[in-house]
N, C-alpha and C positions, 0 to 999 in steps of 0.2 A: 743250335744244338745238333750234334750228329745223331741221327737215329738210324739204327740198322734196319734194312728192309726185312719185314717179317710177314709179308702178305702170304696167306695160305695158297698153295699151288696145287695141292692134291688132298683128297679126303681118304686116301689109302692109309691103313694102319700099319700093315706089314711092309715097311720099306727098310732098306739097309740102314739109313740114318736112325730110324726108330728102334731097330733091333740093337744097334750099337748103344743107344741111350738106355735101353732096357738092360743090356748086359752090364753097363756101368752101375745101374741100380743094384744089380746082384752082387757087385763087388763091395758094397757098403758093409754088410755084415761080415764078410771075409776080412776086410780091413780091420774092423773092430776086434775081431777074434785074434788076428795076428798081433795087434798092438797091445791089447789088454790081457789076453789069456796066455798066449805063447811068448809075448815080447820078442817076436821075430821081426825086428825093425827093418832089416834089409828087404824081406819079403813084403812087408807093409808098404815100403817105399816103392817097390815094383808095382804093387796094386795101384798106388796113387799115380805113378807115371803112366801106366796103361790107361787109367781113367782120364788123365789129362790129354793123352794122345787121342783117345776115342772121342773126347769132347770136341777137340779141334776137328777131327775127321768127320764126325756126324754132321756138323754145321757146313763144312766145305762140300761134302757129298750132297747134302740136301739142296744147297744152292746150285751146284753144278748140274745135278740130275733133275732139277725142278721138282723135288720131293719135299718141299716145306709143307708140313701138315700141322693141323691143330694139335694132334697127339704129340708130335715132336716139339712143338712150342711149349707144351706142358711138361713133357718128360725131361727135356734138356735142362731147364732151370731147376726142376725138382732134384735131378741127380746132382747138379752143382751144389744146391743148398744142403742136401743130405750129406755129401762128402765134407763140406765145410763144417756143418754142425757136428757130425760124428768125429771129425778130426779134432775139433775144439774140445769136445767132451773127453776124448781119449788123451789128448795132450795135457788137459787140465788134471785129469785123474792121475796121470803119470808125473805130474808136477813139472812139466816141461815149459808150460806157459802159466803165468799167474792168473788167478781167478778174475781179477779186474779186467784183464785183457779179453778173457772169454766173455764176460758180461758185455763189454763194449761191442764185440762182434755180434752176439746174439741179440742185443737190444736193437741193433740196426734192422735185423730181419723182423723183429716184432713190430717196429715202426712201419716197415714196408707191408707187412700183413694187414695192418690197420689201414694204410693208404689204399691198398688194393680192395679191401672190404668196402670202404666208403665209396670208391669209384664204381665198384660193381653194384652196390645198393642204390646209388643215385643215378647211375648212367647205364647200367647193364653191361659194362665193359669188364671183361674178366682179367685183363692185364694191360700193362703199359708197354710201349715199344722199348726194346733193349737198347741202352745207350752204350757207346764205345767205352765210356768211363766205367760203367758197371762191369763190362767184360774185362777191362784192364785191372780193376780191383780184384776180380775173381782170379785172373791170371797171376797176380802178385801173391795172393793168399795160397793158391795151389802150388806155387813155388816155395813159399815160406814154410809151409807145414812139413814137407818132407825134409827140408834142410834143418829145421828145428828138431825133428825126430832123429835125424842123422847126427845132429850135434849133441845128443844125449849120451855122450861117451867121453872118454879122455883122449888127449892127443891133439896134435896140431890140426889135422884134417877136421876133427870134430869141432874144434874152436872156430875154424874158418866157416864151417857149416852154420854154427850158431850166429856168427857175425852177419853173414849174408842172409840167413834165415830171418833174423830180426829186422834187417834192412827191408826185405820184401814184406814182412809182416806190418811194419810201420807204414810203408807206402800203401799196402793193401787196405789197411783199416782206414787210412785217410781218404783214399779214393772211394772206398765202400760208403763212407758217410757222405762224401761229396756227391756221389751218384744218387744217394737217397734224397739229398736236398733237391737235386734236379728232378727226381720223380715227383716229389711233393709239389714243386712249382708247376710241373706238367699237369698234375691232377688239379691244381687250382685253376690253371688256364682252361682246362676241360670243363670245370664247374662254371667258369665265367661265360664260356661260349654256349653252354646249354641252358643257362639260367634265365 
């Protein structure tokens, strides 16, 4: 299994990567307002695009500048999960994605919350190393959602956006659950080694 290097290299809170993650978090309510209140889909897609770029940038800068911190390890996945959750809610309320698909995505995060809670309670570990598969799933979903939002219109471009959006969404949810299975196996191995 490929595990991303996640060793804490600094205890500083105010680093450029952490500030980028925090700014991503501030974009969550803005995104919801744009999608649900204003229905300004183009601006909402810009917010998602900026979020995706800063997600890539904060990780790259943290590794390059040796600024991987515990705060960053918490903020980055929190921002990812919040964007995914709020996008699921918004697209479900707008009837762009069906309820069953939303439940499938949210159920995975519920399973993972349970796994992390058990690992923390039994072993005092607050998180599992990030797998490339989990990052790939997030990547697919962060591409799928803007395309599906863009596809909520008429015309050839919107139809193509829907097709590619659903392709990314199906791959994303498949990889999302596959990554969850790997995390469960990792937690079981951890339980076996400390038992």
